[in-house]
C-alpha positions in Angstrom: 0.0 0.0 0.0 1.4 3.4 -0.9 2.0 6.1 1.7 -1.0 8.2 0.6 -3.4 5.3 0.8 -2.0 4.2 4.1 -2.3 7.7 5.6 -5.9 8.0 4.3 -6.7 4.7 6.0 -5.1 5.7 9.3 -6.9 9.1 9.2 -10.2 7.4 8.5 -9.7 5.0 11.4 -8.7 7.9 13.7 -11.8 9.8 12.7 -14.0 6.8 13.3 -12.5 6.3 16.8 -13.1 10.0 17.6 -16.7 9.8 16.5 -17.2 6.7 18.5 -16.5 8.7 21.6 -19.4 11.1 20.7 -21.7 8.2 19.8 -21.1 6.4 23.1 -21.5 9.6 25.1 -24.9 10.3 23.4 -26.0 6.6 23.7 -25.1 6.6 27.4 -27.0 9.8 28.0 -30.1 8.5 26.2 -30.0 5.4 28.4 -29.5 7.3 31.6 -26.1 5.8 32.3 -23.4 7.5 34.2 -21.1 9.8 32.1 -17.5 10.8 32.7 -16.5 14.5 32.6 -15.7 14.5 28.9 -18.9 12.7 28.1 -20.9 15.3 30.1 -19.3 18.1 28.0 -19.9 16.2 24.7 -23.6 15.6 25.6 -24.0 19.3 26.6 -22.8 20.2 23.1 -25.0 17.7 21.4 -28.0 19.0 23.3 -27.3 22.5 22.1 -27.9 21.2 18.6 -31.2 19.3 18.3 -30.9 19.8 14.5 -28.1 17.2 14.6 -29.8 14.6 16.8 -30.9 12.6 13.8 -27.3 11.9 13.0 -27.1 9.7 16.0 -30.0 7.4 14.9 -27.7 5.2 12.7 -24.4 4.4 14.2 -22.6 3.1 11.1 -23.8 6.0 9.0 -22.7 8.5 11.7 -19.3 7.0 12.1 -18.5 6.7 8.4 -20.3 9.6 6.7 -18.3 12.1 4.8 -19.5 15.7 4.9 -18.7 17.4 1.6 -18.4 21.2 1.3 -21.4 21.1 -0.9 -23.4 19.7 2.0 -22.9 23.0 3.9 -21.8 22.9 7.5 -20.1 19.7 8.7 -22.1 19.0 11.9 -19.4 16.8 13.4 -16.8 19.5 12.8 -19.1 22.1 14.2 -19.8 20.2 17.4 -16.1 19.4 17.8 -15.2 23.1 17.5 -17.9 23.7 20.1 -16.3 21.2 22.4 -12.8 22.7 21.9 -14.2 26.2 22.6 -15.9 25.0 25.8 -12.6 23.6 26.9 -10.8 26.8 26.2 -13.4 28.8 28.2 -13.3 26.3 31.1 -9.5 26.4 31.3 -9.2 30.1 30.3 -6.7 29.0 27.6 -6.5 31.4 25.9 -8.1 33.8 28.5 -9.5 35.9 25.6 -12.0 33.2 24.8 -13.8 33.5 28.1 -13.5 37.3 28.1 -15.1 37.6 24.6 -17.9 35.2 25.6 -18.6 37.3 28.7 -18.6 40.6 26.8 -20.9 39.2 24.1 -23.4 37.9 26.6 -23.3 41.3 28.4 -24.4 42.8 25.2 -27.5 40.6 25.2 -26.5 37.6 23.1 -27.4 34.2 24.4 -24.6 31.9 25.4 -25.1 29.8 22.3 -25.2 32.9 20.0 -22.0 34.2 21.6 -20.3 30.9 21.2 -21.1 30.8 17.5 -19.4 34.2 17.1 -16.3 32.8 18.8 -16.6 29.6 16.7 -16.3 31.6 13.5 -13.0 32.9 14.6 -11.7 29.5 15.8 -12.9 27.8 12.6 -11.1 30.4 10.4 -7.8 30.2 12.4 -7.9 26.3 12.2 -8.8 26.3 8.5 -6.0 28.7 7.5 -3.5 26.8 9.6 -4.4 23.5 8.0 -4.2 25.0 4.5 -0.7 26.3 5.4 0.3 23.0 6.9 1.2 24.5 10.3 -0.1 24.9 13.8 -2.8 27.5 14.4 -1.6 31.0 15.2 -2.5 31.3 18.8 -1.4 35.0 19.0 -3.7 35.8 16.0 -6.5 33.9 17.5 -6.2 35.8 20.8 -6.0 39.1 19.0 -9.1 38.4 17.0 -11.0 37.4 20.2 -9.9 40.6 21.9 -11.2 42.5 18.8 -14.5 40.7 19.0 -14.8 41.5 22.7 -14.2 45.3 22.0 -16.7 45.6 19.2 
């Protein structure tokens, strides 16, 4: 197997394993089973998005589905960014994320609406880093969050 095909297979397996964590958290929550701390956060994000609940109806389809750009927003990516942002806010890393969230909510946005404004910035920073083949620019991310908080 050539390197490109091997890398694609490994990436696909890693994606499937990552999605299984989401699947199991949702399944356990639906069955009223105890959740660990990560699962609690995952379920909280899923509950924020009832429009995606149907994705959890068919395990194999959920685990293996590709989301093309033409499909619009990738719900799995969207919820994963939500989870990353929730972690940033909880740990205050970077502190600008929690500060921007607070400022937006003080201006009357719901927590979810405010999170979506932060998510736009996070998504762009991650996207451009991936396109450039490097790590996300944390300083740029923090600066954009500060700018959002000041608007």
